[in-house]
GUKE-189928 format. One line per field, with one value per residue (C-alpha): residue number from 1; x, y, z. Coordinates in nm, 4 decimals, always signed. Last residue first. Layout:
BEGIN
k <- NUM  ... .
x <- X  ... .
y <- Y  ... .
z <- Z  ... .
! end
This chain:
BEGIN
k <- 397  396  395  394  393  392  391  390  389  388  387  386  385  384  383  382  381  380  379  378  377  376  375  374  373  372  371  370  369  368  367  366  365  364  363  362  361  360  359  358  357  356  355  354  353  352  351  350  349  348  347  346  345  344  343  342  341  340  339  338  337  336  335  334  333  332  331  330  329  328  327  326  325  324  323  322  321  320  319  318  317  316  315  314  313  312  311  310  309  308  307  306  305  304  303  302  301  300  299  298  297  296  295  294  293  292  291  290  289  288  287  286  285  284  283  282  281  280  279  278  277  276  275  274  273  272  271  270  269  268  267  266  265  264  263  262  261  260  259  258  257  256  255  254  253  252  251  250  249  248  247  246  245  244  243  242  241  240  239  238  237  236  235  234  233  232  231  230  229  228  227  226  225  224  223  222  221  220  219  218  217  216  215  214  213  212  211  210  209  208  207  206  205  204  203  202  201  200  199  198  197  196  195  194  193  192  191  190  189  188  187  186  185  184  183  182  181  180  179  178  177  176  175  174  173  172  171  170  169  168  167  166  165  164  163  162  161  160  159  158  157  156  155  154  153  152  151  150  149  148  147  146  145  144  143  142  141  140  139  138  137  136  135  134  133  132  131  130  129  128  127  126  125  124  123  122  121  120  119  118  117  116  115  114  113  112  111  110  109  108  107  106  105  104  103  102  101  100  99  98  97  96  95  94  93  92  91  90  89  88  87  86  85  84  83  82  81  80  79  78  77  76  75  74  73  72  71  70  69  68  67  66  65  64  63  62  61  60  59  58  57  56  55  54  53  52  51  50  49  48  47  46  45  44  43  42  41  40  39  38  37  36  35  34  33  32  31  30  29  28  27  26  25  24  23  22  21  20  19  18  17  16  15  14  13  12  11  10  9  8  7  6  5  4  3  2  1 .
x <- +9.5882  +9.6640  +10.0097  +9.8922  +9.6039  +9.8223  +10.0676  +9.7875  +9.6442  +9.9870  +10.0271  +9.6892  +9.7682  +10.0825  +10.2082  +10.4935  +10.7641  +10.9122  +11.1796  +11.2969  +11.5664  +11.5920  +11.9204  +12.0043  +12.3772  +12.3241  +12.0844  +11.7077  +11.5024  +11.5624  +11.3647  +11.1445  +11.0154  +10.7534  +10.8914  +11.2217  +11.2369  +11.3137  +11.6461  +11.7603  +11.6436  +11.8281  +11.6436  +11.8110  +11.6105  +11.7656  +11.4312  +11.4124  +11.4064  +11.0480  +10.8502  +11.0699  +10.9780  +10.6105  +10.6900  +10.9347  +10.6905  +10.4088  +10.6412  +10.7395  +10.3788  +10.3962  +10.4360  +10.2738  +10.0041  +9.8846  +9.9800  +10.3066  +10.5526  +10.7769  +10.9296  +11.2127  +11.3826  +11.1402  +11.1511  +10.9607  +10.6886  +10.4069  +10.6310  +10.7317  +10.3633  +10.2525  +10.5134  +10.3987  +10.0396  +10.1241  +10.3246  +10.0314  +9.7867  +10.0082  +10.0385  +9.6577  +9.6012  +9.8585  +9.6973  +9.3499  +9.4699  +9.6452  +9.3268  +9.1368  +9.3803  +9.3625  +9.6740  +9.7215  +9.9723  +9.7016  +9.4593  +9.7171  +9.7741  +9.3994  +9.3704  +9.6586  +9.5178  +9.1959  +8.8971  +8.8279  +8.7931  +8.5876  +8.9236  +8.8133  +8.5427  +8.7324  +9.0472  +8.8456  +8.4668  +8.1916  +8.1807  +8.2501  +8.1849  +7.8828  +7.7448  +7.7977  +7.5866  +7.3035  +7.3111  +7.2974  +6.9836  +6.9825  +6.8129  +7.1070  +7.1904  +7.0814  +7.2398  +7.5515  +7.5972  +7.5254  +7.7936  +8.0454  +8.0058  +8.2246  +8.5232  +8.6781  +8.9446  +8.9389  +8.7101  +8.6717  +8.6511  +9.0134  +9.1550  +9.2325  +9.4052  +9.2466  +8.8897  +8.6501  +8.7756  +8.5379  +8.5840  +8.9131  +9.1673  +9.5010  +9.6890  +9.8626  +10.0766  +10.0774  +10.3182  +10.6065  +10.8740  +10.7154  +10.4452  +10.2991  +10.0319  +9.9225  +9.6044  +9.4787  +9.1851  +9.2310  +9.5944  +9.8548  +9.9505  +10.2157  +10.3925  +10.5801  +10.8342  +10.9996  +11.2379  +11.2069  +11.2350  +11.2806  +11.6030  +11.6167  +11.7752  +11.5982  +11.4524  +11.3672  +11.2038  +11.0400  +10.8894  +10.7355  +10.5915  +10.4656  +10.2796  +10.1194  +10.0225  +9.8730  +9.6734  +9.5630  +9.4274  +9.1966  +9.2184  +9.0107  +8.9553  +8.6792  +8.3026  +8.2628  +7.8852  +7.8012  +8.1411  +8.2714  +7.9415  +7.9503  +8.2801  +8.1097  +8.3176  +8.6918  +8.7665  +8.9824  +9.2232  +9.5585  +9.5408  +9.4033  +9.7191  +9.7105  +9.7609  +9.4152  +9.5156  +9.6707  +9.3464  +9.1168  +9.1497  +9.0646  +9.1951  +8.9162  +9.0263  +8.8109  +8.9154  +8.7938  +8.5248  +8.2615  +8.3987  +8.1086  +7.8852  +8.1719  +8.2972  +7.9554  +7.9384  +8.2751  +8.1922  +7.8527  +8.0329  +8.2743  +7.9838  +7.7973  +8.1201  +8.2219  +7.9685  +7.8093  +8.1365  +8.0596  +7.6871  +7.7601  +7.9890  +7.7428  +7.7478  +8.1284  +8.1044  +7.8366  +8.0461  +8.3418  +8.1162  +7.9902  +8.3443  +8.6067  +8.9747  +9.1174  +9.3341  +9.4382  +9.3027  +8.9519  +8.6670  +8.7170  +8.5118  +8.5866  +8.5731  +8.6895  +8.7219  +8.9798  +8.9184  +9.1784  +9.0674  +9.2404  +9.3899  +9.2851  +9.3861  +9.0364  +8.9159  +9.0393  +9.2664  +9.4511  +9.5739  +9.2666  +9.2351  +9.2103  +9.0851  +8.8909  +8.9757  +9.0482  +8.7723  +8.5118  +8.6216  +8.5819  +8.2415  +8.1223  +8.2435  +8.0518  +7.7337  +7.7555  +7.8351  +7.4901  +7.2913  +7.5945  +7.4918  +7.7669  +8.0411  +8.3414  +8.6820  +9.0015  +9.3494  +9.6000  +9.8388  +10.1631  +9.9907  +9.6138  +9.4291  +9.0501  +8.8233  +8.4708  +8.1776  +7.8498  +7.6617  +7.3467  +7.3990  +7.3963  +7.7729  +7.9040  +8.2636  +8.4299  +8.8070  +9.1066  +9.4199  +9.6085  +9.9120  +10.0522  +10.3935  +10.4611  +10.7031  +10.5690  +10.2278  +10.1292  +9.8806  +9.5398  +9.4288  +9.0794  +8.8839  +8.5056  +8.2844  +7.9387  +7.9534  +8.3207  +8.4592  +8.8329  +8.9198  +9.2590  +9.2758  +9.5633  +9.7545  +9.9596  +10.2624 .
y <- +4.1572  +4.2002  +4.3631  +4.5860  +4.7179  +4.7858  +4.9759  +5.1788  +5.2666  +5.3866  +5.5866  +5.7497  +5.8174  +6.0103  +6.1891  +6.4367  +6.3343  +6.6119  +6.4827  +6.4846  +6.2451  +6.2304  +6.2842  +6.5788  +6.6068  +6.5433  +6.8415  +6.7936  +6.8968  +6.5845  +6.6431  +6.4199  +6.6597  +6.9288  +7.2069  +7.3428  +7.6012  +7.3361  +7.2643  +7.6163  +7.5899  +7.2623  +7.1769  +7.0181  +6.7620  +6.6472  +6.5175  +6.8132  +7.0371  +6.9242  +7.2478  +7.4260  +7.1386  +7.2361  +7.6049  +7.5353  +7.2938  +7.5506  +7.8159  +7.6107  +7.5339  +7.3359  +6.9639  +6.9370  +7.1922  +7.0159  +6.6542  +6.5264  +6.5744  +6.2870  +6.2247  +5.9732  +5.7452  +5.7763  +5.6649  +5.4644  +5.3848  +5.5294  +5.8098  +5.9231  +5.8875  +6.1188  +6.3801  +6.3758  +6.4137  +6.7136  +6.8883  +6.8493  +6.9861  +7.2894  +7.3678  +7.3654  +7.5728  +7.8277  +7.8564  +7.9052  +8.1588  +8.3628  +8.3634  +8.4759  +8.7630  +8.9026  +9.1177  +9.1186  +8.8328  +8.6308  +8.6985  +8.5721  +8.2644  +8.1934  +8.2341  +7.9929  +7.7461  +7.7143  +7.6543  +8.0262  +8.3443  +8.2714  +8.1925  +7.9332  +7.7653  +7.7773  +7.6443  +7.3417  +7.3802  +7.4378  +7.1135  +6.8154  +6.9591  +7.1528  +6.8370  +6.6569  +6.9275  +6.8808  +6.5022  +6.5310  +6.7465  +7.1190  +7.3272  +7.5679  +7.5228  +7.1582  +7.0337  +7.2469  +7.0769  +6.7289  +6.7647  +6.9270  +6.6189  +6.4261  +6.6421  +6.7456  +6.5913  +6.7033  +6.9988  +6.9452  +7.2367  +7.2771  +7.0391  +7.0260  +6.6922  +6.3773  +6.2576  +6.3579  +6.1122  +5.8458  +5.5587  +5.7295  +5.9611  +6.0035  +5.6887  +5.4122  +5.1014  +5.1118  +4.8653  +5.0084  +4.8625  +5.0402  +5.2928  +5.6028  +5.7944  +6.1578  +6.2966  +6.6026  +6.6798  +7.0261  +6.9214  +6.7743  +6.4082  +6.3948  +6.0573  +5.9272  +5.6514  +5.3967  +5.1609  +4.7890  +4.5706  +4.8329  +4.9624  +5.3235  +5.4748  +5.8097  +5.7805  +5.4106  +5.4203  +5.7538  +5.6097  +5.3237  +5.5670  +5.7940  +5.5186  +5.3650  +5.7038  +5.8112  +5.4910  +5.5053  +5.8605  +5.7190  +5.5655  +5.2752  +5.3432  +5.1270  +5.0780  +4.7437  +4.7485  +4.4482  +4.3502  +4.7056  +4.8167  +4.5090  +4.6309  +4.9158  +5.2275  +5.2717  +5.2873  +5.0100  +5.0869  +5.1426  +4.8739  +4.6324  +4.6573  +4.8558  +4.6447  +4.7411  +5.1075  +5.0661  +4.9163  +5.2088  +5.3985  +5.0803  +4.9973  +4.8209  +4.6596  +4.6292  +4.3654  +4.4373  +4.1836  +4.4440  +4.7947  +5.0452  +4.8457  +4.7415  +5.1011  +5.2325  +4.9611  +5.0609  +5.4323  +5.3722  +5.1764  +5.4635  +5.7136  +5.5071  +5.4693  +5.8356  +6.0627  +5.8061  +5.6421  +5.4434  +5.4056  +5.3056  +5.0286  +4.7479  +4.8612  +4.8377  +4.4905  +4.3792  +4.5119  +4.3060  +3.9990  +4.0500  +4.0618  +4.3389  +4.2406  +4.3207  +4.5744  +4.4627  +4.4747  +4.3766  +4.2905  +4.5239  +4.8095  +4.8357  +5.2149  +5.4806  +5.3123  +5.4394  +5.2441  +5.0752  +4.9866  +4.7181  +4.6439  +4.9638  +4.9114  +4.7696  +5.1309  +5.1850  +5.4389  +5.5590  +5.9069  +6.1085  +6.4770  +6.4679  +6.1147  +6.0892  +5.7596  +5.9079  +6.1682  +5.9025  +5.6938  +5.9983  +6.0820  +5.7228  +5.7379  +6.0651  +5.9142  +5.6266  +5.8717  +6.0316  +6.3130  +6.4362  +6.7385  +6.8449  +7.1015  +6.9217  +7.0809  +6.9683  +7.0578  +7.0863  +6.7977  +6.6712  +6.4723  +6.4615  +6.6878  +6.6357  +6.8817  +6.7391  +6.9652  +6.9662  +7.2984  +7.1845  +6.9121  +6.5301  +6.5283  +6.8757  +6.8104  +6.5501  +6.5695  +6.4804  +6.2874  +6.1634  +5.9494  +5.9628  +5.7967  +5.4864  +5.3672  +5.0116  +5.0790  +5.3367  +5.5432  +5.6802  +5.9185  +5.9947  +6.2230  +6.1868  +6.4380  +6.4739  +6.2258  +6.1554  +5.8970  +5.8313  +5.6319  +5.5008  +5.3642  +5.1223  +5.0725  +4.7563  +4.6707 .
z <- +3.3674  +3.7359  +3.7225  +3.4359  +3.6456  +3.9504  +3.7301  +3.5678  +3.9120  +4.0305  +3.7088  +3.7672  +4.1334  +4.0487  +4.3562  +4.3261  +4.5766  +4.7915  +5.0248  +5.3838  +5.5052  +5.8845  +6.0707  +5.8413  +5.7642  +5.3899  +5.3911  +5.3652  +5.0600  +4.8508  +4.5316  +4.3138  +4.0489  +4.0029  +4.2145  +4.3485  +4.6302  +4.8946  +4.7236  +4.8095  +5.1718  +5.2375  +5.5580  +5.8597  +6.0560  +6.3841  +6.5111  +6.7545  +6.4430  +6.3753  +6.4127  +6.1573  +5.9218  +5.9194  +5.8638  +5.5794  +5.4126  +5.4322  +5.2899  +4.9840  +4.8925  +4.5691  +4.6361  +4.9792  +4.8929  +4.5771  +4.6596  +4.8212  +5.1060  +5.2171  +5.5601  +5.5875  +5.8387  +6.1316  +6.4921  +6.7509  +6.4947  +6.7103  +6.8404  +6.4909  +6.4029  +6.6837  +6.5911  +6.2264  +6.3487  +6.5687  +6.2960  +6.0534  +6.3143  +6.3764  +6.0041  +5.9625  +6.2783  +6.1605  +5.8186  +5.9646  +6.2263  +5.9548  +5.7458  +6.0546  +6.1103  +5.7537  +5.7174  +5.3397  +5.3716  +5.5490  +5.2620  +5.0085  +5.2275  +5.2376  +4.8596  +4.7998  +5.0554  +4.8555  +5.0853  +5.0796  +5.2870  +5.5998  +5.7575  +6.0143  +5.8086  +5.4783  +5.6501  +5.7600  +5.7803  +5.5254  +5.3257  +5.5514  +5.8988  +5.7655  +5.5969  +5.9250  +6.0916  +5.8412  +5.8773  +6.2584  +6.2223  +6.2969  +6.5677  +6.5837  +6.9541  +6.9828  +6.6595  +6.7270  +7.0674  +6.9321  +6.6635  +6.9017  +7.1244  +6.8775  +6.9883  +6.6578  +6.4347  +6.0699  +5.9987  +5.6262  +5.3771  +5.2659  +5.5258  +5.9002  +5.9547  +6.0937  +6.0414  +5.7618  +5.4963  +5.6340  +5.8802  +5.9623  +5.8019  +5.9835  +5.8870  +6.0768  +6.0165  +5.6350  +5.4720  +5.2633  +5.4925  +5.7879  +5.7032  +5.8650  +5.6776  +5.6753  +5.5245  +5.3404  +5.1117  +4.9647  +4.9420  +5.1729  +5.1375  +5.4122  +5.3912  +5.6966  +5.6294  +5.8578  +5.6782  +5.7586  +5.4498  +5.1762  +5.3368  +5.2243  +4.9117  +4.9465  +4.5951  +4.6162  +4.9623  +4.8757  +4.5549  +4.7566  +5.0162  +4.7360  +4.5474  +4.8580  +5.0004  +4.6653  +4.6152  +4.9784  +4.9627  +5.2322  +5.5793  +5.7060  +6.0774  +6.2200  +6.1997  +6.0206  +6.0697  +6.2857  +6.4251  +6.4662  +6.6154  +6.8446  +6.9907  +7.1779  +7.0959  +7.1468  +6.7735  +6.6306  +6.3442  +6.5133  +6.7845  +6.5215  +6.3119  +5.9862  +5.6717  +5.5373  +5.5180  +5.1717  +5.0319  +5.1283  +4.7992  +4.6125  +4.2661  +4.0731  +3.7451  +3.4320  +3.1760  +2.8202  +2.7244  +2.6344  +2.5859  +2.5958  +2.8323  +3.0585  +3.0570  +3.1686  +3.4367  +3.5803  +3.5728  +3.7394  +4.0115  +4.0789  +4.0832  +4.3458  +4.5485  +4.5478  +4.7160  +4.9480  +5.0514  +5.3673  +5.2950  +4.9320  +5.0687  +4.9848  +4.6202  +4.5981  +4.7569  +4.5064  +4.2168  +4.3364  +4.3562  +3.9991  +3.8609  +3.8524  +3.8427  +4.1858  +4.3673  +4.7123  +5.0687  +4.9662  +5.2033  +5.4980  +5.3513  +4.9798  +4.9552  +4.7102  +4.3720  +4.1226  +3.8052  +3.5815  +3.2275  +3.0222  +2.6812  +2.5008  +2.1354  +2.0714  +2.1100  +1.7542  +1.5855  +1.8960  +1.9976  +1.9004  +1.8140  +1.4343  +1.3583  +1.6843  +1.8619  +2.2075  +2.1638  +2.0769  +2.3784  +2.6052  +2.4534  +2.5140  +2.8749  +2.9292  +2.7783  +3.0269  +3.3065  +3.2803  +3.1182  +2.9338  +2.7234  +2.4817  +2.4940  +2.3456  +2.4040  +2.2280  +2.3457  +2.0605  +2.0004  +2.1552  +2.4284  +2.3666  +2.6107  +2.6053  +2.7878  +2.7970  +2.8785  +3.0664  +3.0746  +3.2519  +3.5132  +3.4789  +3.4231  +3.5112  +3.4032  +3.1820  +3.2233  +3.0138  +2.9481  +2.6464  +2.5620  +2.9161  +2.9275  +3.1333  +2.8596  +2.8649  +3.0198  +2.7584  +2.9600  +2.8617  +3.1340  +3.2634  +3.4949  +3.5136  +3.6912  +3.8471  +4.1379  +4.0807  +3.8409  +3.8163  +3.5034  +3.3929  +3.0381  +2.9952  +2.6704  +2.6688  +2.4592 .
! end
């Protein structure tokens, strides 16, 4: 029996789960917040026991990893007696450029590739590497596995991933569409094939990963053929704080009008745009919807623009694949926002989709929300990136 520790390091956070690979149950999970900032704390949630909070300075991820291992082996709050019980560690890593299209056991070359992609994932890749090296230091000899967020998109054909810019920029710098949320899209597309009883060889599936970060993927037989995010997670859908698709000239125009640098404007497109930018209310869809219900016109405009963009991308991917067998909704908004799903699907009736409105009210489990008469199967599939990472890790070690 293998116990796998799954680690997801952000720039100032570390999320973790300890998973029993045989039963696939979560033994414990938790979050280190504000690493390198005043007020750092670890919230540790052992299954079947009381939550345990440690407020302790964490100047870096190495200290955070040590606190996590201490919590997991703590005699009162722990779930294992010795860290030797952890057989492997699976790490979510954002970007591998074009080098890796599958998960891989970490060695020096893997670390070099993660380092070389710092430019492509400046917020995530450095933190991901720090997490790997902190675990190597704390658990020498335990295999570390990198599961790349960009791996799923590596099966896209050239016509889908090339940008129409001078080809030398692709050759020199690898500027192309990569796609993100790959671990989620891969997991949900496979679960959809099983749950909707589709032909695993050639079924056409569209996955809508809708949350604060949002993306849509199209896959045939479980292999990605297109996805909405690009070189970075900024392209595609309107998101919580990200603009999604804009005319590239908008950047130059704002630079000139507001006397800002390109970096400053990109920061605005990444952190101050999306539904937050349009609504002026919040980046949280729940807050925006509440404001819309209270008569806020800009909040209404933000929600409508978001829904419209999702409908447009689904339509584009139906066209790109010349059909679709199933559409799956996942992530925070996709899994929980009944009204958003209703509105999106009401724009797709031309596909012969019929919604089972009662089933659409359910939450938290795999649910078929289309009627038996519907020409396209529509389902809600809760994503589980940690489980997907644990499975990839077990398969490799």
